[in-house]
C-alpha positions in Angstrom: 15.5 18.2 -69.5 11.8 17.6 -68.8 11.8 20.1 -65.9 13.7 22.7 -68.0 11.1 22.3 -70.8 8.2 22.7 -68.4 9.8 25.8 -66.8 10.4 27.3 -70.2 6.8 26.6 -71.3 5.5 28.1 -68.1 7.6 31.3 -68.5 6.4 31.7 -72.1 2.8 31.3 -71.2 3.0 33.7 -68.3 4.8 36.3 -70.4 1.9 36.3 -72.9 -0.7 37.4 -70.3 1.1 39.8 -67.9 -1.1 42.3 -66.1 0.5 45.6 -65.1 -0.1 47.2 -61.7 -0.6 50.4 -63.7 -3.7 48.9 -65.3 -5.4 49.8 -61.9 -4.1 53.4 -61.4 -7.5 55.0 -61.9 -9.5 52.5 -59.8 -11.1 53.6 -56.6 -11.0 53.5 -53.7 -7.2 53.8 -53.5 -5.4 51.0 -51.6 -3.0 52.1 -48.9 -1.7 49.1 -46.9 -0.8 51.4 -44.0 -4.4 52.5 -43.8 -6.1 49.1 -44.6 -3.9 46.9 -42.5 -4.2 48.9 -39.3 -6.1 47.3 -36.4 -8.0 44.0 -36.4 -8.6 42.3 -39.7 -10.2 38.8 -40.4 -9.7 36.8 -43.5 -11.2 33.7 -45.0 -9.5 31.7 -47.7 -8.6 28.5 -49.5 -5.7 26.9 -51.3 -6.4 25.2 -54.6 -4.2 23.0 -56.7 -3.6 23.8 -60.4 -6.7 21.8 -61.4 -8.9 24.0 -59.1 -9.4 21.3 -56.4 -9.6 22.9 -52.9 -6.8 21.5 -50.8 -7.2 23.4 -47.6 -9.4 26.2 -46.2 -8.4 28.7 -43.4 -9.3 31.7 -41.3 -6.7 34.3 -40.5 -6.9 36.8 -37.7 -4.5 39.8 -38.2 -3.5 42.4 -35.6 -1.7 45.2 -37.5 0.0 48.3 -36.2 2.1 51.0 -37.8 4.6 53.4 -36.4 5.5 56.0 -39.0 6.3 54.2 -42.2 6.9 50.8 -40.6 4.2 48.3 -39.9 3.9 44.9 -38.1 1.2 42.4 -39.1 0.7 39.5 -36.7 -1.1 36.8 -38.6 -2.7 33.8 -36.9 -4.0 31.1 -39.2 -6.5 28.4 -38.3 -6.5 25.7 -41.0 -9.4 23.3 -41.9 -7.1 20.3 -40.9 -6.7 21.7 -37.4 -3.2 23.1 -37.8 -2.4 26.6 -36.5 0.3 28.9 -37.9 1.7 32.3 -37.1 3.4 34.7 -39.4 4.8 38.1 -38.4 5.3 40.5 -41.3 7.5 43.7 -40.9 6.6 46.0 -43.7 8.1 49.4 -44.7 6.2 51.9 -46.9 8.0 54.2 -49.3 5.4 56.1 -51.3 3.5 53.6 -53.4 6.2 50.9 -52.8 6.4 48.4 -50.0 9.1 46.0 -48.7 8.6 43.3 -46.1 10.1 40.4 -44.3 8.7 37.4 -42.4 10.3 34.3 -40.8 9.3 32.0 -43.7 10.0 34.5 -46.5 13.3 34.1 -48.3 14.9 37.5 -48.6 12.7 40.5 -48.9 9.1 40.8 -50.3 8.5 43.7 -52.7 5.3 45.4 -53.7 3.9 48.3 -55.5 0.4 49.9 -55.3 -1.6 51.7 -58.0 -5.3 52.7 -57.6 -7.2 50.1 -55.7 -4.5 47.3 -56.2 -1.2 46.1 -54.9 1.1 43.5 -56.4 3.3 41.8 -53.8 6.0 39.3 -54.7 8.2 37.1 -52.6 9.7 33.7 -52.2 8.1 31.5 -49.5 10.0 28.6 -47.7 7.1 26.1 -47.8 7.4 22.7 -45.9 6.3 19.9 -48.2 6.6 16.2 -47.1 9.6 16.8 -44.9 11.4 19.0 -47.3 11.3 22.8 -47.8 10.4 24.1 -51.2 11.2 27.7 -52.2 8.1 28.8 -54.1 7.4 32.1 -55.9 4.4 34.0 -54.6 2.7 36.6 -56.8 0.0 38.3 -54.7 -2.6 40.7 -56.1 -4.7 42.6 -53.6 -7.8 44.6 -54.6 -9.6 47.0 -52.3 -13.3 46.5 -52.8 -14.5 49.1 -50.3 -13.0 50.6 -47.1 -13.5 47.4 -45.2 -13.2 44.6 -47.8 -10.0 43.4 -49.6 -9.7 40.5 -52.1 -6.4 38.8 -52.5 -5.4 36.2 -55.2 -2.0 34.6 -55.1 -0.4 32.4 -57.7 2.2 30.0 -56.2 4.8 28.7 -58.7 7.9 26.6 -58.7 10.4 26.8 -61.7 7.9 29.0 -63.5 5.1 26.5 -63.3 2.0 27.3 -61.2 1.4 24.7 -58.5 -1.4 26.3 -56.5 -3.6 29.4 -56.2 -4.7 31.0 -52.9 -7.9 33.2 -52.6 -8.4 35.3 -49.5 -11.2 37.8 -48.6 -10.3 40.2 -45.8 -12.7 42.3 -43.7 -11.5 44.9 -41.3 -13.5 46.4 -38.5 -15.1 49.7 -39.3 -13.5 52.9 -38.2 
């Protein structure tokens, strides 16, 4: 009962403050994942709990390549606690819409771009204390300039935010 009530309150609160991807349709420069995530990109980020406390920091090195409308992003994470992780995204572009899969993503990720922003949603299989939680990921990416991208992700379970991830990406110049 308590979990159901928390989930309901979380859903009601999030419904009151929904931002639409279309709010960014006139913002420049336009974000095209196929263009931005092509070549070598480095990112720096942190994971914060819902109180704002930084839990972990990381650097990610991405090697991204596209062939037609299909891209592969090889992500290599170096965490502040010494752990290393690898994720391989396979992404398909269809106009302003994207779909993607990765080994630790449950099902298919889906995203839509407008102006300088992209909203990307998926379910992540996250190992926690010997168990695997399925958490909802709501990524918002914002192209700052041709080389810089900011990414904010809300991680939630049962409609309740459990963490937030901030990443700043920098790609090598053309």
